[in-house]
Backbone bond lengths (Angstrom), bond angles and torsions (degrees), N, CA, C in turn:
res aa  C-N    CA-C-N  psi(-1)  N-CA   C-N-CA  omega(-1)  CA-C   N-CA-C  phi
1 X - - - 1.467 - - 1.504 109.30 -
2 X 1.337 117.22 132.12 1.461 121.53 -177.81 1.516 110.58 -66.40
3 X 1.338 115.09 145.82 1.457 119.89 178.51 1.519 109.76 -66.89
4 X 1.339 116.23 142.84 1.462 121.54 179.95 1.523 109.59 -68.77
5 X 1.343 115.71 134.69 1.461 120.41 179.93 1.520 109.97 -65.59
6 X 1.319 116.02 139.42 1.459 122.04 177.65 1.517 108.66 -115.50
7 X 1.322 114.56 142.72 1.458 119.29 -177.27 1.518 109.56 -82.86
8 X 1.338 116.13 143.47 1.465 121.57 178.93 1.518 109.03 -95.18
9 X 1.332 115.46 129.69 1.466 122.10 179.58 1.512 107.98 -121.20
10 X 1.333 116.90 131.52 1.461 120.44 -174.40 1.526 113.84 -103.72
11 X 1.332 118.00 -18.37 1.455 118.25 -175.31 1.517 112.79 -172.65
12 X 1.331 117.45 -166.08 1.470 121.99 -171.69 1.520 114.55 -64.28
13 X 1.334 118.67 -33.56 1.457 119.26 179.56 1.522 110.98 -65.81
14 X 1.334 116.43 -42.01 1.451 120.18 177.77 1.514 112.04 -65.03
15 X 1.321 116.66 -42.35 1.464 120.83 178.04 1.528 110.22 -61.08
16 X 1.334 116.03 -44.44 1.467 120.15 -179.57 1.517 111.31 -63.81
17 X 1.333 116.64 -40.42 1.464 120.48 178.88 1.529 110.75 -58.80
18 X 1.339 117.06 -47.51 1.466 120.44 -179.75 1.529 111.52 -66.86
19 X 1.337 117.16 -35.58 1.462 119.76 179.28 1.524 111.02 -65.59
20 X 1.340 116.62 -42.58 1.465 120.02 179.89 1.520 110.05 -65.24
21 X 1.334 116.78 -47.27 1.460 119.71 178.24 1.529 110.76 -61.01
22 X 1.344 116.87 -39.43 1.450 121.32 -178.99 1.514 113.77 -69.28
23 X 1.348 116.62 -19.59 1.461 119.88 176.51 1.524 111.68 -83.14
24 X 1.332 116.39 -13.71 1.462 121.47 -176.90 1.518 112.99 -104.87
25 X 1.337 116.58 -14.98 1.458 121.53 -178.99 1.520 107.69 -156.58
26 X 1.333 119.30 167.30 1.463 119.87 177.68 1.522 111.14 -53.80
27 X 1.342 117.71 137.99 1.471 120.54 -176.66 1.518 113.60 -53.49
28 X 1.336 117.57 -37.60 1.460 119.69 -179.85 1.530 111.11 -63.74
29 X 1.336 115.47 -40.18 1.459 118.78 179.38 1.529 110.79 -70.81
30 X 1.348 116.55 -37.09 1.462 120.52 178.16 1.522 110.33 -60.27
31 X 1.343 115.71 -43.36 1.460 119.62 179.70 1.520 111.18 -66.50
32 X 1.335 116.36 -36.62 1.460 119.83 177.93 1.527 111.01 -64.52
33 X 1.346 117.23 -42.07 1.466 120.69 178.23 1.535 110.75 -61.30
34 X 1.341 115.45 -42.80 1.459 119.44 179.60 1.526 111.19 -66.20
35 X 1.339 116.70 -40.58 1.464 120.18 177.97 1.526 111.56 -61.67
36 X 1.323 116.75 -43.25 1.459 120.22 178.92 1.523 111.50 -64.73
37 X 1.329 116.44 -37.79 1.466 120.03 178.35 1.526 110.73 -65.27
38 X 1.331 116.40 -42.17 1.466 120.14 177.57 1.519 110.33 -62.62
39 X 1.332 116.64 -41.78 1.462 119.76 179.16 1.514 111.70 -62.26
40 X 1.327 117.03 -40.95 1.457 120.35 179.30 1.526 111.11 -67.86
41 X 1.340 116.78 -32.77 1.463 120.86 178.78 1.524 112.18 -79.18
42 X 1.335 117.13 -16.99 1.454 120.26 -178.19 1.519 113.24 81.96
43 X 1.348 117.45 24.91 1.460 122.27 -179.00 1.524 110.03 -111.83
44 X 1.327 116.60 157.53 1.457 121.52 -178.33 1.517 113.02 -100.60
45 X 1.338 118.52 -12.47 1.460 121.56 -177.81 1.517 109.49 -152.28
46 X 1.319 115.23 158.75 1.466 119.14 175.29 1.516 108.40 -66.22
47 X 1.329 118.30 123.63 1.461 120.06 -175.57 1.519 112.54 -75.27
48 X 1.308 115.80 156.37 1.454 122.01 174.89 1.527 111.52 -106.95
49 X 1.329 116.92 -5.68 1.460 120.00 175.87 1.531 108.65 -70.78
50 X 1.346 119.25 130.68 1.464 121.20 -175.78 1.521 113.74 -55.58
51 X 1.326 116.86 -47.61 1.457 119.10 -179.38 1.514 112.32 -65.15
52 X 1.325 116.84 -36.51 1.461 120.73 -177.16 1.522 111.85 -70.69
53 X 1.332 118.41 -42.30 1.463 118.83 -178.64 1.526 110.48 -69.94
54 X 1.350 116.81 -33.31 1.465 119.56 174.69 1.525 110.01 -64.05
55 X 1.316 116.46 -41.48 1.464 120.78 178.44 1.529 110.99 -63.25
56 X 1.328 116.89 -39.27 1.462 120.96 179.17 1.526 111.03 -64.35
57 X 1.344 116.52 -45.81 1.458 120.59 -177.01 1.525 111.38 -68.26
58 X 1.332 115.71 -46.23 1.461 120.03 -173.96 1.526 112.70 -76.70
59 X 1.342 116.87 -21.09 1.453 120.02 -177.68 1.521 112.47 -103.78
60 X 1.343 118.06 -95.83 1.473 121.00 -174.19 1.526 114.37 -57.66
61 X 1.335 117.93 -42.49 1.463 119.00 -175.89 1.518 111.33 -66.79
62 X 1.338 117.50 -45.00 1.463 119.26 -179.83 1.529 110.87 -64.16
63 X 1.332 117.29 -37.07 1.469 120.56 179.47 1.531 110.83 -65.91
64 X 1.330 117.15 -42.88 1.461 120.99 -179.50 1.523 110.85 -67.92
65 X 1.313 117.29 -40.23 1.462 120.15 177.19 1.519 110.82 -61.89
66 X 1.331 117.06 -41.53 1.463 120.34 178.98 1.523 110.74 -61.60
67 X 1.332 116.75 -38.95 1.464 120.56 178.37 1.528 111.88 -66.48
68 X 1.339 116.40 -35.37 1.457 120.86 -172.77 1.526 113.31 -87.69
69 X 1.347 116.54 -42.34 1.470 118.93 -171.64 1.517 112.95 -118.75
70 X 1.334 118.38 -3.51 1.452 120.66 179.35 1.516 112.43 94.05
71 X 1.332 115.56 164.80 1.468 120.89 -173.94 1.522 112.47 -68.80
72 X 1.331 117.17 -41.88 1.465 119.45 -176.41 1.517 111.30 -64.83
73 X 1.324 117.20 -46.70 1.466 120.08 179.38 1.521 111.14 -65.32
74 X 1.331 116.71 -36.22 1.458 120.32 178.59 1.521 111.01 -61.74
75 X 1.333 116.88 -38.46 1.467 120.13 179.30 1.521 110.87 -59.28
76 X 1.350 117.57 -41.19 1.463 120.69 178.69 1.533 110.98 -66.87
77 X 1.322 116.71 -40.74 1.465 119.95 179.43 1.522 110.40 -62.47
78 X 1.326 116.64 -45.30 1.463 120.24 -178.47 1.518 111.16 -63.75
79 X 1.332 116.95 -35.21 1.459 119.29 176.55 1.524 110.85 -59.73
80 X 1.336 116.24 -40.14 1.461 119.56 179.42 1.523 112.40 -73.04
81 X 1.332 116.64 -19.97 1.460 119.70 178.76 1.526 112.63 -87.16
82 X 1.327 117.56 -10.70 1.469 120.66 -179.07 1.527 112.28 -56.09
83 X 1.360 120.28 -41.12 1.471 118.84 178.30 1.525 113.43 -57.21
84 X 1.331 117.37 -30.97 1.467 119.23 177.71 1.528 109.65 -65.66
85 X 1.324 116.44 -41.44 1.460 119.90 178.41 1.519 110.67 -66.21
86 X 1.344 116.12 -38.26 1.464 119.10 176.91 1.523 110.46 -62.68
87 X 1.339 116.10 -43.32 1.463 120.63 178.36 1.520 110.59 -62.46
88 X 1.330 116.29 -42.48 1.458 120.11 179.50 1.518 111.01 -63.57
89 X 1.345 116.21 -41.34 1.462 120.08 -178.36 1.517 111.69 -65.29
90 X 1.345 117.64 -27.69 1.458 121.00 -179.09 1.517 112.55 -85.06
91 X 1.332 116.96 -10.23 1.455 121.15 -179.32 1.513 112.40 -78.93
92 X 1.315 115.56 174.13 1.466 121.71 178.64 1.517 108.70 -92.49
93 X 1.324 117.06 123.27 1.461 121.61 179.75 1.525 110.27 -71.18
94 X 1.313 116.98 130.61 1.458 119.75 178.12 1.519 110.57 -69.12
95 X 1.335 115.19 147.34 1.458 119.43 -179.95 1.515 111.10 -66.96
96 X 1.323 117.34 -38.40 1.466 121.72 -179.85 1.536 108.98 -127.16
97 X 1.328 117.80 91.33 1.464 118.96 177.99 1.530 110.76 -57.34
98 X 1.322 116.80 139.46 1.466 121.11 -178.29 1.519 108.90 -114.68
99 X 1.340 116.41 75.29 1.461 121.93 179.61 1.517 107.42 -117.02
100 X 1.356 115.79 120.35 1.447 119.66 -177.07 1.529 111.44 -63.13
101 X 1.317 115.75 138.06 1.448 120.72 171.78 1.509 115.35 78.53
102 X 1.333 119.22 3.96 1.449 120.07 -177.67 1.528 109.52 -146.22
103 X 1.306 116.08 130.95 1.455 120.69 177.13 1.518 108.56 -99.34
104 X 1.343 116.56 121.45 1.455 121.02 -177.07 1.527 110.26 -108.86
105 X 1.322 117.93 145.88 1.458 120.04 177.33 1.514 110.56 -66.48
106 X 1.308 116.86 142.36 1.464 120.87 -179.43 1.515 112.42 -102.01
107 X 1.300 117.90 -16.76 1.455 120.88 178.59 1.513 109.11 -135.44
108 X 1.327 115.79 154.67 1.449 121.54 177.36 1.518 108.59 -132.15
109 X 1.345 118.48 142.53 1.461 119.87 177.03 1.515 110.39 -67.79
110 X 1.318 115.92 153.09 1.455 120.06 177.95 1.522 109.67 -63.66
111 X 1.344 118.76 131.23 1.459 120.30 -178.05 1.521 111.26 -70.65
112 X 1.331 117.63 151.81 1.461 120.32 178.80 1.513 110.84 -70.03
113 X 1.312 115.64 165.07 1.461 120.06 179.76 1.526 110.70 -71.39
114 X 1.330 114.09 158.05 1.451 120.30 -176.41 1.517 111.62 -64.24
115 X 1.340 114.62 135.89 1.443 119.86 171.08 1.521 108.08 -72.77
116 X 1.309 117.30 130.54 1.463 121.27 -173.94 1.534 110.39 -58.97
117 X 1.330 115.35 127.43 1.449 120.63 176.06 1.522 114.25 63.34
118 X 1.330 118.52 44.78 1.455 121.18 -179.53 1.525 109.79 -123.50
119 X 1.325 116.35 129.74 1.451 121.78 175.08 1.532 108.55 -124.51
120 X 1.327 115.52 140.23 1.461 121.76 175.15 1.520 107.69 -111.86
121 X 1.327 116.56 119.06 1.457 122.02 178.36 1.523 108.42 -110.57
122 X 1.329 117.03 127.79 1.466 121.52 -176.87 1.521 109.62 -116.65
123 X 1.321 116.38 119.36 1.459 121.99 175.07 1.521 107.35 -85.70
124 X 1.336 116.86 105.53 1.459 120.69 -170.74 1.518 110.64 -157.71
125 X 1.331 116.00 156.64 1.455 121.70 170.11 1.524 111.47 -87.99
126 X 1.320 116.68 -12.40 1.462 120.61 -176.59 1.516 112.65 -84.93
127 X 1.324 115.26 162.95 1.461 121.18 172.19 1.522 109.38 -77.43
128 X 1.321 116.51 150.30 1.467 121.00 -176.33 1.523 112.98 -106.23
129 X 1.340 117.41 12.27 1.458 118.43 -176.24 1.527 111.94 -61.03
130 X 1.321 117.13 -41.25 1.461 119.24 -179.53 1.521 110.90 -67.31
131 X 1.341 117.16 -40.21 1.464 119.94 177.70 1.521 110.43 -63.79
132 X 1.325 117.21 -41.22 1.465 119.95 178.96 1.521 111.27 -60.76
133 X 1.344 115.91 -39.88 1.470 118.23 178.88 1.523 110.48 -66.24
134 X 1.330 117.11 -36.26 1.462 120.55 -179.59 1.528 111.13 -72.09
135 X 1.324 117.35 -40.52 1.464 122.03 -179.62 1.519 110.96 -71.91
136 X 1.346 116.48 -36.94 1.455 120.14 -179.91 1.520 111.48 61.27
137 X 1.326 117.20 -138.45 1.472 120.80 -178.06 1.523 113.36 -83.61
138 X 1.313 118.49 9.27 1.460 121.19 -177.42 1.522 111.94 -64.18
139 X 1.336 117.36 -37.79 1.465 122.10 -178.47 1.517 109.17 -161.84
140 X 1.314 115.71 160.62 1.463 121.10 172.37 1.521 108.62 -78.80
141 X 1.333 116.43 132.65 1.466 121.38 -178.73 1.521 108.81 -112.40
142 X 1.337 115.81 126.28 1.460 122.59 -177.03 1.519 109.58 -123.81
143 X 1.322 116.53 136.78 1.463 120.19 174.67 1.524 109.60 -90.82
144 X 1.331 116.23 134.35 1.459 122.85 175.79 1.525 107.38 -113.11
145 X 1.334 117.75 129.45 1.463 121.31 -169.81 1.526 114.38 -95.98
146 X 1.328 117.62 -21.40 1.465 119.13 -179.41 1.518 109.85 -157.80
147 X 1.337 115.36 174.90 1.461 120.35 -175.87 1.523 111.52 -63.44
148 X 1.323 117.79 -40.01 1.461 120.41 -179.19 1.522 111.23 -61.00
149 X 1.326 116.48 -44.63 1.457 120.33 179.48 1.527 110.83 -64.03
150 X 1.337 116.64 -35.91 1.460 120.53 178.21 1.526 110.93 -65.43
151 X 1.336 117.47 -46.89 1.455 120.45 -179.19 1.529 111.02 -62.72
152 X 1.318 116.60 -39.21 1.466 120.89 178.36 1.519 110.82 -62.83
153 X 1.331 116.32 -43.15 1.460 120.64 -179.94 1.522 111.07 -63.17
154 X 1.335 116.62 -43.31 1.464 120.18 179.34 1.527 110.75 -62.11
155 X 1.331 116.75 -41.98 1.462 121.08 -177.09 1.521 112.48 -70.18
156 X 1.334 117.10 -29.30 1.473 120.07 -173.98 1.522 112.90 -108.40
157 X 1.320 117.69 9.47 1.465 120.51 -175.94 1.530 110.72 -61.30
158 X 1.329 115.49 147.42 1.457 120.27 176.50 1.531 111.22 -126.63
159 X 1.335 116.40 8.72 1.465 122.02 177.60 1.526 107.78 -139.93
160 X 1.341 116.15 171.62 1.462 119.50 173.08 1.522 108.51 -61.65
161 X 1.321 115.39 140.56 1.463 119.65 -172.43 1.522 110.77 -130.81
162 X 1.337 115.66 125.88 1.461 122.51 169.39 1.516 107.09 -105.34
163 X 1.309 117.10 119.74 1.464 122.15 178.71 1.522 108.44 -103.00
164 X 1.322 116.66 122.31 1.465 121.90 176.42 1.519 108.42 -106.89
165 X 1.324 117.00 123.85 1.455 121.64 174.53 1.522 107.21 -101.07
166 X 1.322 115.06 111.80 1.461 122.45 -172.80 1.530 109.99 -81.29
167 X 1.322 116.77 114.24 1.455 121.49 177.29 1.508 113.30 -86.44
168 X 1.343 117.90 -12.20 1.467 121.32 178.42 1.528 111.33 -78.19
169 X 1.338 116.58 -35.99 1.466 122.75 179.19 1.528 107.68 -131.90
170 X 1.329 118.50 64.43 1.472 121.28 -169.79 1.527 113.07 -63.75
171 X 1.323 115.32 136.92 1.459 122.02 178.28 1.519 112.14 -107.05
172 X 1.327 117.98 -6.57 1.461 121.86 179.74 1.519 108.56 -154.56
173 X 1.312 115.92 155.05 1.456 121.18 178.80 1.522 110.04 -72.45
174 X 1.327 117.03 130.12 1.455 121.19 -175.30 1.525 111.62 -63.11
175 X 1.308 117.50 -41.74 1.469 119.62 -179.04 1.528 111.23 -62.70
176 X 1.337 117.07 -34.18 1.464 120.50 176.90 1.520 110.79 -65.53
177 X 1.312 116.35 -43.07 1.464 120.35 179.62 1.522 110.95 -62.00
178 X 1.317 116.39 -43.91 1.460 120.15 -178.95 1.522 110.29 -63.47
179 X 1.323 116.73 -40.16 1.461 120.65 -179.23 1.523 111.83 -65.54
180 X 1.322 115.72 -39.37 1.463 119.79 -175.84 1.522 113.17 -88.50
181 X 1.331 117.60 -11.58 1.458 120.89 177.76 1.529 109.83 -123.20
182 X 1.330 119.44 64.52 1.465 120.06 -177.86 1.515 113.05 -67.17
183 X 1.324 116.75 -24.43 1.466 120.12 -179.39 1.520 109.42 -133.89
184 X 1.330 115.09 130.19 1.461 121.18 177.18 1.523 108.15 -97.56
185 X 1.315 118.72 125.33 1.465 120.76 -175.10 1.526 112.80 -71.44
186 X 1.323 114.98 165.15 1.466 120.74 175.33 1.529 109.69 -57.53
187 X 1.324 115.10 146.68 1.455 119.66 179.35 1.505 113.75 81.36
188 X 1.329 116.62 7.70 1.460 121.12 -179.03 1.526 108.60 -137.03
189 X 1.332 115.21 143.86 1.465 120.92 178.80 1.523 108.74 -141.91
190 X 1.321 116.98 138.25 1.456 122.14 -178.86 1.530 109.83 -108.52
191 X 1.316 116.20 130.21 1.462 122.23 -178.59 1.525 108.61 -119.28
192 X 1.319 116.28 123.09 1.460 121.95 177.15 1.524 108.61 -93.03
193 X 1.326 116.07 127.06 1.471 120.95 -175.06 1.522 109.86 -131.97
194 X 1.319 115.61 123.29 1.456 119.64 172.40 1.511 115.08 88.08
195 X 1.325 118.22 13.85 1.461 120.45 178.97 1.523 110.67 -94.31
196 X 1.330 115.11 156.74 1.450 120.29 173.25 1.529 109.12 -62.79
197 X 1.344 117.97 136.80 1.471 120.24 -178.43 1.519 113.57 -54.84
198 X 1.331 118.02 -30.86 1.462 119.82 179.49 1.526 111.52 -63.93
199 X 1.356 116.89 -26.45 1.455 121.09 177.63 1.517 112.03 -87.73
200 X 1.327 116.18 -42.57 1.463 120.06 -169.44 1.526 114.59 -89.61
201 X 1.340 118.15 -33.70 1.465 120.44 -174.17 1.528 113.31 -56.87
202 X 1.344 119.99 -43.87 1.464 118.54 179.83 1.525 114.08 -61.85
203 X 1.334 116.90 -24.74 1.462 120.46 -177.45 1.518 112.50 -79.47
204 X 1.325 117.08 -16.38 1.463 120.20 -179.00 1.525 111.52 -64.31
205 X 1.334 116.68 -21.21 1.460 120.04 179.78 1.526 112.27 -79.62
206 X 1.333 117.36 -14.74 1.462 120.48 179.89 1.520 110.52 -73.91
207 X 1.315 115.49 148.83 1.463 120.70 -178.93 1.525 110.62 -64.02
208 X 1.322 115.69 127.09 1.465 125.45 176.60 1.534 113.60 69.28
209 X 1.329 117.60 17.82 1.460 121.93 170.88 1.522 108.40 -105.76
210 X 1.322 116.94 137.02 1.460 122.25 -179.21 1.530 109.28 -134.37
211 X 1.304 115.97 141.74 1.458 121.34 174.56 1.525 108.45 -102.95
212 X 1.328 116.76 122.77 1.460 121.30 179.63 1.527 110.20 -93.70
213 X 1.334 115.68 135.44 1.467 120.31 175.53 1.526 111.38 -100.04
214 X 1.346 116.41 18.84 1.464 120.79 178.68 1.517 110.03 -61.59
215 X 1.323 116.10 149.51 1.462 122.07 178.88 1.510 112.42 -63.38
216 X 1.337 117.61 177.77 1.468 121.51 -171.52 1.521 115.41 -78.66
217 X 1.324 118.55 -11.62 1.459 120.47 -177.63 1.526 110.87 -85.10
218 X 1.335 115.08 154.02 1.465 119.46 178.29 1.528 111.18 -61.15
219 X 1.329 117.38 -32.40 1.466 120.19 178.23 1.527 110.92 -63.75
220 X 1.339 116.37 -38.25 1.461 120.02 177.45 1.523 110.18 -62.57
221 X 1.325 116.57 -44.20 1.459 120.79 179.78 1.520 110.76 -64.30
222 X 1.339 117.13 -41.58 1.458 120.32 -179.05 1.528 111.18 -58.56
223 X 1.341 116.97 -43.96 1.454 119.47 178.84 1.514 112.15 -63.00
224 X 1.333 116.79 -40.14 1.466 120.28 179.73 1.524 110.36 -67.46
225 X 1.318 118.07 -37.77 1.454 120.56 -179.16 1.520 112.32 -69.57
226 X 1.327 116.81 -34.12 1.458 118.59 177.22 1.518 110.56 -65.85
227 X 1.327 116.89 -35.90 1.469 120.21 176.82 1.525 111.14 -66.36
228 X 1.329 116.02 -41.62 1.457 119.95 -179.97 1.512 111.25 -66.20
229 X 1.339 116.26 -37.99 1.449 120.43 -176.07 1.506 115.18 -75.90
230 X 1.343 117.54 -11.99 1.473 119.82 -179.23 1.524 111.39 -67.75
């Protein structure tokens, strides 16, 4: 019988990630989820680079959790993983990240100044820490967890609002949102990101709905949102 695969941990961020997952599910299953996420990312160990571990959590790990435990349970798990992203964001970024199989950027341009009275709300199961770092002071970034919270935010907004509906880590059914939001009010714009064109293209004709062709990374979305917000 083949020996059971063991996950490689390089430092405190990796240890913390496994501890949090292990507090939410049996440790063996937590390690299996992390191993599968690493395999999907093409890495051999949990990274200690802040940007890389955020990418692992928000991308492969969240997708695998959604497949295994469903969207609602995944949302709770990701909430508990947010402190890891906060810890990573407060750390010092290495000049040369050493992650096998993946080339990561080592520098980022200074973000533009905030557009006066602009908020970006993202309906997603993922954490927004990486997007917030990419957006910087350009706008306030808010996570929306479900359709009800989104409708409440739209109704009570007091600033210009860009709503991003994340198709990569969906938190609500798109057809439900369209049915319940037939009209987008002034001062608000809805951007569909990461959906299949067969779902999103027909909605581009609706007033104040836009389909974004930005790539799947949060950095891609940040660049597209800065263009929209200008």
